[in-house]
N, C-alpha and C positions, 0 to 999 in steps of 0.2 A: 467748832461751828462759831459762825458770826455773831455779832451783836446782834445784828437786824435777825437772824435767824432766833436766836434764843426769846429776843421780844416777842417775835411771831407764834413759836411754839406758848410762850408765858400766856399772849393773850386768848390764843384758842384752847386752851386747858383752863381760864381761868372760872367758867362756868361750873366746873367739874369741882372747883374750889370753896365756892361760895354757895351758901345753901337758899340763900335770900335770892327772890322772885319779887320782882316789883311789877305791879299795873298786870295786863296782859288778863286780866281776871276772866273776861266771857272769852277766851282762845284757850285758857285753861279749863273753864268749866266743861266744853265744849269735846275738849280730850278726852278729859276723865270721864263723863259721860258715856262716851262712845264705848272705850276701852272696858266701862264696868258692864257693858251690855253682854248678852250671851253670845253673840260672835263677834267680837271685836274684831275691826279691820287690823290689815298687819302693817299695812304701808301706810306712813303719814310724810305730806311736804309740807315743813313750815318754811314761809317765805315772809319777804319783809326787807326793809332797808338794811345795809349794812350797820351792826352795833345797836339794832333795835332790841334784840334781847332774844334771838330765836334758838340759838344755842342754847342760853339758860333756860329757856322754858323746856329744850327736849331735854335736858338734863334733871331738872326737876323732876317733869313725869317718869321719866327713865330709874331714877331713884324708888318712886312709890311703887312704878309696876315690881322690881327687885326686892323691896322692905315689906312689901306688903301682898304677896302672892293671893292671898285667900279672902284678902280685905274688898269690901266696896269702895271702889276708888273713886266712884262720884262724893263719897262723903269724907275722903282722906283732908286734913289738917291744913288748913291754908299755908301754914309755915312749911308746911312739905317734911322730909326726912331730915331730922335733927343732923348738925356735924359729928356729934359724938357716937352715932349709931354706927355699926359696923360696916352696913350696903353703903353710904357714904364714904367712909374712910379707903373702903376696899376700891372704889370706882375713882377716888379721887386720884389714888396712885397709879391708877393702870394695873389694879390686883382682882378685880372681881372677875369669877370664872365664866358668869353670866353675860357679861357686858362686853360691848368691842367697840371702840372708835376708830372710825376710818378718818384716815386725815392724810394728810402731804406729809412725807417721811424723809429722812437724810436717804441721801446717794450715797455711792462709795467714796465721793469728795468732802461727804460730813457737809455739805449744803442739804440745804431743804430742796425739794423738786420743786417744780413749778406748777407740776401736775399729781393729782393721786394716784401713782402707778397701777399698773395690773398685778403686780405681786403683793402688794397689798392687798386687794382682790381675793387674791388667791389665798391667802392668809385667813382672811373671813370666810372663805369657802370651810377650811381646815376648821375655823372657829364653828361653823354651824352642821358639823359632819359629827361634832360631839355631843355626847348626851349633855345634856343640862345637869349642872353640878347640885344645881338645889331641887331640882325633880320638876321645875317648873316654869318660868318666864326666862328668856333672854332677847337683849334688847342690844340693837344698833343703831350706833349715830353716826350720819356721814356728814362731815363740816370741813369744808361747804361741797354740795353735790355739785355745784358750779366748777370745781376744782378738777373733777374725773376727767381722766383724756377718753376715749373712745372707747378703747377697750376694757376699762376699768368700768365705765357705765353699762356697756354689754353683759358685762360679767354682773353688776347687780341687778341690771334687769333680769335675767336669769333667776336669780335669788327671789326676786320680786313677782315672777312668775309662777314659782313654785316654793312658796316658801315653808320653813320645816314648822311644826306643829309652835304653838304658844312663841314665837317670835315676832318682835316688834321691831319694825325700823324706822328712826324719823330722819328725814334730810332736810337739812337746810339747806335754804338757795336763799341768794340774793336776789337773782333773776331766772325765777322758774320757766319762764319763755325759750330759755335756753337749752332748756335739758330736753333729752329724746321725747318725744311726744308719748310714746310707749311707757317710758318711766313716768311720767304726771298721770295715765290714764291708770296706772295701778294703784295709785297713793289718791288718799282721802286730803285735800289742802285746807291748811291753816294760814290763813295771812292774818299777820301783825301788823298795827294801824301803830304810828308813831306816839310816843308818850308825851304827857303833860310835863314843861319844865321840872314841876316841884318832884315828879316822880321819877324825873332825870337824875334831877340830884340826892334824892333818896337813894337810886341805885348804887350811885358812884360814892357813897358813905363806907368809911374804913377801907377803900382801894388802896395799897400801899405802893403803886406807883404815883398816887397824888399827893404823895407826902412831899411837904416842902413848895406845892404850888398855891398861891397866895388867890385869897377871895376873889378877888375882882377877874381874875385871869380866867378863874374855873367858871364864876359867872358867865363871862364873855363867852367860853366854849359851850356852856349849855345853850345859850342863846342862839349858835350857831349850829346847834348840832341835828336840826330838824326832829327832833324827839326821840334821838338814839343815844342811848349812852354811852356804848361802844366809841362811836363816832366822837360824843363830848370828851372822851377819856384821851382820844388820839389828839385832839384839837388843843388840849390843855396842856398836855406834856410834849407837843411836837416844834418844832422852828419853822415847819412848814405854813402855818397861817401867818406869820410875821413877815416870811419871804415873797408870799402870796399879795399880802397887802402892798411890799412895795412896789410892787410888778405893776399891779393895779394903778399906783399913783403914779408910775414912772408912764402907763399907759396912756392917762387921763392928761399928759403933761406938767407933772410936778416934780419931774427927776427927768434924770440921763438915761434910756431906755438901755444902752448901751454897758453901762455900768453896773445896773440891778440886775440884766440879763446875764452877763458876765458870773456875778457875785452869785446868782442862783443856781447855775451850772455849777460853779465849783462845790458849792453847799451839801448838793444833793449828788454828787457823782460816786462817793465813796459808797463803797460796799455797808458799810454800820448804816451808812444813810435810807436804807430799802424803806422803811415805813415813812420817813419824811418824804421821800421821793414819790410814794404811793398817795401819801394825802394830798401834795400839792398836785399831783396830776388830775384827783377828783376835784381839786378844788380848781383847776383850770376846766376842766370839763363844764363844771357849773357856770363858770364865767361865759362858756361860749354857748352854752341853752340859752343863759339870760338874753346874752345880746342877740340871738336867733330870734326870741321872742319880740324883744324890743324892735327889731329890723322887719318883722312880719306884721306888728302890729301899727309901724308907720309906713306901711304900703311898699316896703321895699325890700321886693323879691327877688333880686338879684343879691343883694349885701346877705339876705338871709340864706341864700344856697351857697353862696362865696363861704358862709362862717359853719353849715353844713357840712362840706366838705373838708373844711379843716379839723372839724370834730374828727370825722370817720376815718382823715389821714391820720390824726391822734392817734384812735384806738387801732389803727392797722399797723403803725408803726411800732406802738406798745407790745401787740402781740408776736410782733417779731421781735423784737428787743428780749423780749420772756425766752423766746424758744431759743436764740442765738447768742445771748447776752452779748448785745452790741453797746457800744460806749453812752453812757446814762447822760454824760455832760453834753455831748453832743446833740441828744435826741431834744433834751431841757432848753438848749440855745439855739437851736434850731426851730423848734415849736414855739417860742416867745419871739423872737425876729418877726415869725410869720404873723402872729397875733399883731405886733408893732404894724405891719404893711397892711394889714387888712383895718386896723384902728385910723390909719393914714388915707385909707382909701376911701372910707366913709364920712372922712370928716372933708373930704375933698368937695 
């Protein structure tokens, strides 16, 4: 497995290895009150920006459901299930018999699949066909629901339509509007808001990946994170922010665009740079959004339309690149040349 795939798997499993839930008290209370009721709903959609803590909340509540099957969840301790508890340990290593994590898995080529495959949903179906080992609750987390292909989504929909008794589904979603309407309609929705900078910093305390990252860099990452600890972590350890800052300076006339564009393409092309590539594209999309707003506010409808077209093209090409493994360097360089041309056109 590539270094990029290892990093992706480490990130997606991190919420299961950390007991700490920072912030999101209102959302937590909403979930626990509802689940402690006489007829708790089985399907929950937890939405919010990438990295804001959706999976962390899902794991936190899942552990409480399995560790305290007969307890009043609304009165569960704020710290949740401690790390030394058997349920915590079993879930962290994927060994709890009443817990299932549905996520992207590796294919025959040992690489992470682009989508959650239908065979993984079939494995979930087998899990749900079994009698609960503890005789009580079962919990399923889908992380992230946005990554399901059509077949997988339909399989999950069937489970949500006919849920087994005492089984709870938590679907983590960055963009719930893109999910099947029928899936959304069968789930109660909990939307997470960005965290204050102080809470972002607290959430990152003790994260191994940040070892050696200096305080100034971490502080800058937190400031740029938009209230999402996961995004702050990415920004702190990735080379994408520096690359994008070089691009922005070049687009503003403070450097040779051609040199910077080639350097960015070379740096982001290797397979091990997948995480940097993804973050760089997020920063590029944010830049396009910001320029669109500025053009619209300035009354430049034609300029705003061109920027919107560039953003739509970027998303379309990214989807194609994911599907057929196209040349990432060519994608980065052609998009950046397109941005440079748009900047020149607006300045003319």
